[in-house]
C-alpha positions in Angstrom: -74.1 28.9 -39.0 -70.9 28.2 -37.1 -69.3 28.9 -33.8 -65.9 30.5 -33.4 -64.4 31.2 -30.0 -61.5 33.6 -29.3 -59.9 34.0 -25.8 -57.1 36.3 -24.7 -54.9 34.5 -22.3 -52.0 35.9 -20.2 -49.5 34.2 -22.5 -51.3 34.2 -25.8 -54.6 33.7 -27.6 -56.8 30.7 -28.1 -58.9 30.4 -31.3 -61.2 27.4 -31.5 -64.1 26.7 -33.9 -66.0 24.0 -35.8 -65.4 23.0 -39.4 -68.8 22.1 -40.8 -69.5 24.0 -44.0 -72.5 24.1 -46.4 -71.7 25.0 -50.0 -73.9 25.6 -53.1 -73.2 22.3 -54.9 -74.7 23.0 -58.4 -75.2 26.7 -58.6 -78.8 26.4 -57.3 -79.7 27.5 -53.8 -81.9 24.4 -53.4 -79.0 22.0 -53.7 -76.4 22.1 -50.9 -73.4 20.0 -50.0 -71.9 19.7 -46.6 -68.3 19.0 -45.8 -65.6 19.6 -43.2 -63.5 22.6 -44.1 -61.2 24.9 -42.1 -62.6 28.2 -41.1 -59.4 29.6 -39.7 -56.8 30.9 -42.1 -53.2 31.9 -41.2 -51.7 34.7 -43.2 -47.9 34.5 -42.7 -46.6 34.4 -39.1 -48.4 37.4 -37.6 -52.1 37.2 -38.6 -54.9 34.8 -38.4 -58.6 35.2 -39.3 -61.6 32.9 -38.5 -64.9 33.1 -40.3 -68.6 32.9 -39.4 -72.1 33.5 -40.7 -72.2 33.7 -44.5 -68.9 31.9 -45.2 -68.7 33.0 -48.9 -68.7 36.7 -48.0 -66.7 36.0 -44.8 -64.0 34.5 -47.0 -64.0 37.6 -49.1 -63.5 39.7 -46.0 -60.9 37.5 -44.4 -58.8 37.2 -47.6 -59.0 41.0 -48.0 -57.8 41.6 -44.4 -55.0 39.1 -44.9 -53.8 40.8 -48.1 -54.3 44.5 -47.2 -53.8 44.9 -43.4 -50.2 45.9 -43.7 -47.9 46.4 -40.7 -48.2 50.2 -40.4 -51.8 49.6 -39.2 -51.2 46.8 -36.7 -51.0 48.9 -33.6 -54.5 50.4 -34.0 -56.0 48.4 -36.9 -59.8 48.9 -36.2 -60.5 51.6 -38.7 -58.4 50.0 -41.4 -60.1 46.7 -41.0 -63.5 48.3 -41.3 -62.3 50.0 -44.5 -61.0 46.8 -45.9 -64.1 44.8 -45.1 -66.4 47.5 -46.6 -64.3 47.5 -49.8 -64.3 43.7 -50.0 -68.1 43.6 -50.0 -68.7 46.7 -52.1 -69.7 44.7 -55.2 -72.1 42.5 -53.3 -75.8 43.4 -53.9 -76.8 42.0 -50.5 -74.8 41.8 -47.4 -75.8 38.5 -45.8 -74.0 38.9 -42.5 -70.3 38.4 -41.8 -68.3 37.9 -38.6 -64.6 37.4 -38.4 -62.2 37.0 -35.5 -58.8 38.5 -36.2 -55.6 37.7 -34.2 -52.5 39.8 -34.5 -49.2 38.9 -33.0 -47.4 42.3 -33.4 -46.7 44.8 -32.0 -48.4 42.8 -29.2 -50.9 40.0 -29.1 -54.4 41.3 -29.9 -57.8 39.9 -30.7 -60.5 41.7 -32.7 -64.0 41.0 -34.0 -65.1 42.3 -37.4 -68.8 42.4 -38.3 -70.5 43.4 -41.5 -74.3 43.4 -42.0 -77.3 45.2 -43.4 -78.8 47.5 -40.8 -82.5 46.5 -40.6 -83.5 49.9 -39.3 -81.6 52.3 -41.6 -81.3 49.9 -44.5 -77.6 50.6 -44.7 -74.5 48.4 -44.9 -72.5 48.6 -41.7 -69.0 47.4 -40.8 -67.6 47.5 -37.3 -64.4 46.3 -35.7 -63.8 46.0 -32.0 -60.9 45.0 -29.8 -61.5 42.2 -27.3 -60.1 42.4 -23.8 -61.3 38.9 -22.9 -63.4 36.3 -24.8 -65.4 36.8 -27.9 -67.7 34.7 -30.1 -68.6 34.7 -33.8 -71.4 32.9 -35.4 -74.0 31.2 -33.2 -73.2 33.6 -30.4 -76.4 32.9 -28.5 -76.0 29.1 -28.4 -76.6 27.9 -24.8 -73.1 26.3 -24.7 -71.6 29.8 -24.5 -72.9 29.7 -20.9 -69.6 28.0 -19.9 -67.7 31.2 -20.6 -70.2 33.2 -18.5 -70.1 30.6 -15.7 -66.3 30.4 -15.4 -65.1 33.8 -16.6 -67.8 36.2 -15.3 -65.9 37.3 -12.3 -62.4 36.8 -13.8 -60.5 38.1 -16.7 -59.4 35.6 -19.3 -55.9 37.2 -19.1 -55.7 35.8 -15.5 -55.4 32.4 -17.2 -52.8 30.7 -19.4 -53.5 29.1 -22.8 -53.5 25.6 -21.3 -56.2 26.7 -18.8 -58.5 28.4 -21.4 -58.2 25.8 -24.2 -60.3 23.1 -22.5 -63.0 25.7 -21.8 -63.1 26.9 -25.4 -63.2 23.4 -26.7 -66.0 22.5 -24.4 -68.1 25.4 -25.7 -67.7 24.4 -29.3 -68.3 20.7 -28.7 -71.4 21.3 -26.6 -72.6 23.9 -29.1 -72.4 21.1 -31.7 -74.4 18.8 -29.6 -77.2 21.5 -29.3 -77.0 22.6 -33.0 -75.5 19.5 -34.7 -77.0 20.4 -38.0 -74.7 23.4 -38.4 -71.9 22.9 -35.9 -69.6 19.9 -36.2 -66.0 19.0 -36.0 -63.2 21.0 -34.3 -60.1 23.0 -35.2 -57.8 24.5 -32.7 -55.2 27.3 -33.2 -53.2 29.0 -30.5 -50.9 32.0 -30.7 -48.0 33.0 -28.4 -44.7 34.8 -28.7 -43.4 31.9 -30.7 -46.0 32.2 -33.4 -49.2 30.3 -34.4 -49.7 26.7 -33.6 -52.4 24.7 -35.4 -53.3 21.3 -33.9 -53.5 18.4 -36.3 -56.9 16.8 -37.2 -56.1 13.8 -35.0 -55.1 16.1 -32.1 -58.3 18.1 -32.4 -60.3 14.9 -32.5 -58.7 13.8 -29.3 -59.6 17.1 -27.6 -63.2 16.7 -28.9 -63.5 13.2 -27.5 -62.2 14.4 -24.1 -64.7 17.3 -24.1 -67.6 14.9 -24.9 -66.6 12.6 -22.0 -66.3 15.6 -19.7 -69.8 16.8 -20.8 -71.2 13.4 -20.1 -69.6 13.3 -16.6 -71.1 16.8 -15.8 -74.5 15.6 -17.0 -74.3 12.6 -14.7 -73.4 14.8 -11.7 -76.2 17.4 -12.2 -78.9 14.8 -13.0 -78.1 12.4 -10.2 -80.8 11.8 -7.5 -80.4 13.9 -4.4 -79.6 10.9 -2.2 -76.8 10.0 -4.5 -75.0 13.3 -4.2 -72.3 14.2 -1.7 -72.2 17.5 0.1 -69.5 18.9 2.3 
């Protein structure tokens, strides 16, 4: 499990997620190793893909999109991405669930979510791709920390805000999600995209953002749990 957050701003796109990954250490499903590993891949200067759920199959899908989503499909890429994802997983006996967030810079900045899973009702493998007009999650989408997006963006469009305004919110969601589900969500990576290209923050910069979000969360906790007689009302 992981949590990836994508937000469409008025001047670009924010892509934030955790970096905690479990891998099959010795070819046996009972032996696992955990490590910090990026889940956001940049493909050239115009495409980025983040991965969630089954990260092995998600890597297959993201690499296929990065290699096969050529520029003639960029304006309306949904059907092509579904085709690519389906082909990437065609040799897999079981589809274990894949979600990817895809960012395209051209012909205009756009954010998409690709999902591949086994339909429990029809017992069929299904791929879908949808364009986001605001914010979107991949992975632990029902983590209570996603409340922050509902609280602050419910009556507003994300495109009313700039990258610098949405980035603290996206970081807060991922950091708080890790506090709730710290067995699966840890660490932080931050990528933004604007007319100038993709910008990936360094590990130390991301750590500083995480520390600030932790402090902010602690301050909010103190405010909402303070005794009534210690609160100030206007």
